[in-house]
C-alpha positions in Angstrom: 41.1 -0.1 5.6 39.9 0.3 2.0 42.6 3.0 1.3 45.3 0.3 2.0 43.8 -2.3 -0.4 45.4 -3.1 -3.7 43.2 -2.4 -6.7 42.8 -3.9 -10.2 43.2 -2.2 -13.5 39.6 -0.9 -13.3 40.3 0.7 -10.0 38.2 -1.8 -8.0 39.4 -3.7 -4.9 40.8 -7.1 -5.9 38.4 -9.7 -4.3 39.4 -13.2 -3.4 39.2 -16.0 -5.9 36.5 -18.7 -5.2 37.6 -22.3 -5.8 35.1 -25.2 -5.9 36.6 -28.6 -5.6 34.8 -31.5 -7.4 31.4 -30.0 -7.1 28.8 -32.6 -7.9 25.8 -30.5 -9.0 25.9 -27.8 -11.7 23.1 -26.0 -9.9 25.4 -25.4 -6.9 28.1 -24.0 -9.2 25.5 -21.6 -10.7 24.2 -20.6 -7.3 27.7 -19.9 -6.1 28.4 -17.7 -9.1 25.2 -15.8 -8.4 26.2 -15.3 -4.8 29.6 -14.0 -6.0 28.0 -11.6 -8.4 25.7 -10.3 -5.6 28.7 -9.2 -3.5 31.3 -8.2 -6.1 33.5 -11.3 -6.4 34.5 -12.0 -9.9 36.7 -15.1 -10.4 35.5 -18.7 -10.1 37.8 -21.7 -10.5 36.6 -25.3 -10.7 38.6 -28.4 -9.8 37.2 -31.4 -11.7 33.5 -30.7 -11.5 31.7 -34.0 -11.5 29.4 -33.3 -14.5 32.0 -31.6 -16.6 32.1 -28.1 -18.0 30.4 -26.2 -19.5 27.2 -27.0 -17.7 23.7 -25.8 -18.7 22.3 -26.3 -15.3 25.0 -24.1 -13.8 24.3 -21.3 -16.2 20.6 -21.5 -15.6 21.1 -21.3 -11.8 23.6 -18.4 -12.1 20.8 -16.0 -13.1 22.7 -12.8 -13.8 26.0 -14.3 -12.9 26.7 -15.2 -16.6 29.9 -13.1 -16.7 31.3 -15.2 -13.9 30.2 -18.5 -15.6 31.8 -17.3 -18.9 35.1 -16.7 -17.2 35.3 -19.9 -15.2 38.8 -21.6 -15.2 39.1 -25.4 -15.0 41.9 -27.2 -13.1 42.8 -30.9 -12.6 44.1 -30.4 -9.1 43.6 -28.0 -6.2 47.4 -27.4 -6.2 47.1 -26.0 -9.7 44.0 -24.0 -8.9 45.7 -22.1 -6.1 49.3 -22.0 -7.4 49.3 -18.2 -8.1 47.6 -17.3 -4.8 49.4 -16.2 -1.7 46.7 -16.4 1.1 44.3 -19.3 0.8 41.5 -20.3 3.1 40.1 -23.8 3.3 36.4 -23.8 4.4 35.3 -26.7 6.5 32.5 -27.5 9.0 34.6 -30.1 11.0 37.9 -30.0 12.7 41.0 -31.5 11.0 44.1 -32.7 12.8 46.1 -29.9 11.3 47.7 -27.0 13.1 46.3 -24.0 11.2 44.7 -20.8 12.2 40.9 -21.1 12.3 38.9 -18.0 11.6 35.3 -17.0 11.0 34.3 -15.5 7.6 34.2 -12.0 9.2 37.8 -12.3 10.5 39.0 -14.0 7.3 37.6 -11.1 5.2 39.6 -8.6 7.2 42.8 -10.7 6.9 42.3 -11.1 3.1 41.7 -7.3 2.7 44.9 -6.6 4.6 46.8 -9.1 2.4 45.3 -7.6 -0.7 46.5 -4.2 0.5 50.0 -5.6 0.4 49.5 -6.8 -3.1 48.7 -10.5 -2.4 46.1 -12.5 -4.3 43.7 -14.4 -2.0 41.4 -17.3 -2.4 38.8 -19.4 -0.6 38.4 -23.1 -1.3 35.1 -25.0 -0.9 34.8 -28.8 -1.0 32.3 -31.4 -2.2 28.7 -31.3 -1.2 28.8 -34.6 0.6 32.0 -34.6 2.5 33.8 -31.3 1.9 37.6 -31.1 1.6 40.0 -33.9 2.5 42.7 -33.3 5.1 45.3 -33.1 2.4 43.3 -30.4 0.6 42.9 -28.5 3.9 46.6 -28.9 4.4 47.4 -27.3 1.1 45.8 -24.1 2.2 47.1 -21.5 4.6 44.3 -21.1 7.1 40.9 -22.5 7.9 37.6 -20.6 7.6 34.6 -22.0 9.4 31.1 -20.6 9.8 29.7 -20.3 13.4 26.7 -22.5 12.7 24.7 -24.5 15.2 26.9 -27.6 15.8 23.7 -29.8 15.9 23.3 -29.1 12.2 26.6 -27.8 10.8 26.2 -28.7 7.2 25.9 -25.9 4.7 25.1 -26.0 1.0 28.1 -24.9 -1.1 26.4 -21.8 -2.4 25.2 -20.9 1.1 28.8 -21.1 2.3 30.0 -19.0 -0.6 27.5 -16.3 0.0 28.4 -16.0 3.7 32.1 -15.5 2.8 31.2 -13.1 0.0 28.9 -11.1 2.2 31.6 -10.6 4.9 34.1 -9.5 2.1 31.6 -7.0 0.9 31.2 -5.5 4.3 35.0 -5.0 4.6 35.2 -3.4 1.2 32.4 -1.0 2.0 34.0 -0.1 5.3 30.7 0.9 6.9 28.6 -1.8 8.5 25.6 0.5 8.6 25.7 1.2 4.8 22.7 0.1 2.7 22.0 0.7 -1.0 18.9 2.7 -0.2 17.5 4.5 2.8 14.1 4.9 4.4 11.5 6.3 2.1 11.0 10.0 2.8 8.1 10.6 5.0 5.8 13.6 5.1 6.8 16.2 7.7 6.4 15.3 11.4 3.0 16.3 12.6 2.8 19.4 14.8 1.7 18.9 18.4 -1.5 20.9 17.8 -2.5 18.4 15.0 -1.7 15.4 17.2 -3.7 16.8 20.1 -6.6 17.5 17.8 -6.5 13.9 16.7 -6.4 12.7 20.3 -9.5 14.9 21.0 -11.3 13.5 18.0 -10.5 9.9 18.9 -11.4 10.3 22.5 -14.7 11.9 21.7 -15.6 9.1 19.3 -14.7 6.5 22.0 -16.7 8.4 24.6 -19.8 8.1 22.3 -19.5 4.3 22.3 -18.7 4.2 26.1 -15.3 2.7 25.5 -13.7 4.1 28.6 -15.2 1.9 31.3 -15.3 2.1 34.2 -15.4 5.9 34.1 -13.1 6.2 37.1 -10.3 4.8 34.9 -10.8 7.0 32.0 -7.9 9.3 32.6 -5.5 6.4 33.0 -6.8 4.7 29.8 -6.6 8.0 27.8 -2.9 8.4 28.9 -2.1 4.9 27.8 -3.9 5.3 24.5 -2.1 8.6 23.8 1.3 7.0 24.6 0.7 4.4 21.9 0.5 7.1 19.3 3.2 9.3 20.8 5.7 6.5 20.3 4.9 6.3 16.6 6.1 9.9 16.0 3.3 10.5 13.6 3.7 12.4 10.4 1.2 14.9 9.0 -0.1 12.4 6.5 -0.5 9.7 9.2 -2.5 12.1 11.4 -4.8 12.9 8.5 -5.2 9.2 7.7 -6.0 8.3 11.4 -8.6 11.1 11.6 -10.2 9.8 8.4 -10.3 6.3 10.0 -12.1 7.7 13.1 -14.5 9.7 10.9 -15.3 6.6 8.9 -16.0 4.7 12.1 -18.3 7.5 13.2 -20.3 7.1 10.0 -19.3 10.5 8.6 -19.0 10.8 4.8 -15.7 9.5 3.5 -13.8 10.9 0.5 -15.4 8.1 -1.6 -18.8 9.0 -0.4 -18.2 12.7 -1.3 -16.9 11.7 -4.7 -19.9 9.6 -5.4 -22.2 12.4 -4.3 -20.4 14.8 -6.7 -20.8 12.3 -9.5 -24.5 11.8 -8.8 -25.0 15.6 -8.7 -23.2 16.1 -11.9 -25.3 13.3 -13.6 -28.5 14.9 -12.3 -27.4 18.3 -13.6 -26.7 16.8 -17.0 -30.1 15.1 -17.1 -31.9 18.4 -16.2 -30.0 20.1 -19.0 -31.1 17.5 -21.5 -34.8 17.9 -20.4 -34.6 21.7 -20.6 -33.3 21.5 -24.2 -36.0 19.0 -25.1 -38.7 21.3 -23.7 -37.4 24.3 -25.7 
C-alpha cells in the first residue's frame, strides 16, 4: 500500500493532521504532541484551547515533540481548522444520532492511507477532555473513529486516544505488522548435543549425590521430565557453560572467583618471598 501513498516534498508519506478542540489542559496538548512525534505525525491544530497559546505546560509535557509544538496552528472554529482537508474523522466514545461510517483506528488508518495515495489531505479530530465533541462537530466530519474499549469504562485521555490513532497509522505506513526497530540480541551459537548431554550427566550426578530422585523407581521418569525442561530452552553454548558453573558451585567446587582469589593470594605470597630473599641478601 505504501507505494500508492502520496508523499511530501521530503519524500515522506503525508500523515493525517491532528485537531484538538477546546482542550482544557496544556499537559494534554503536550502529551498529544509527544505521541504524534513517536509515530511520525507532524501537524497539530488547536481550536480555542482553554488556557490560550503558547502554553508552557504543553511544551514541558511534549518532551522531544518541540518541533510539533513550535508549528502548532490556532483556529477559532473547527470548520476553519479542517477547511483544507478532504477526509476527516471525528473521534468519539459514544454513539451520535448521525448516519456516518464508524470505524476502528486500524480501519481508519487504512482508509486515510488510501485517500493520501489519491492526493487527499486527511485529519482526525479529538474533543474536550470532559465531554468530547458535540453532535454538530461530529456532523462536520466525514466519518467516525472509535476505539474498541471496554464499554464499562470507555473514557480515554485525549493523548491516549491520539497515540492509538497514531500507532495504527504508523503500522500502515510501515506495511509490516511484524517490523520492530531492533531485533533479538544475538545469542552465542546453539549448543551441540554432546555439550547438552554432558550437562545433563553433570546435573543428574549432582542430584544423585543429594538423593533428589526419590523414590528410586521413578528416577527415569523424573530424569526425562528434567531433561525436557532444558530441551525446550534450546540452550546456547554460553548458557550450557553457565548452567554447568551453577551446578559446580552447588557441589562446592571452586568457582572462577575462588580461583581468581587463589591466584591473587599466590601472587602476593610470591611477592612477599621475593622481598624476604632480597632482605636476606
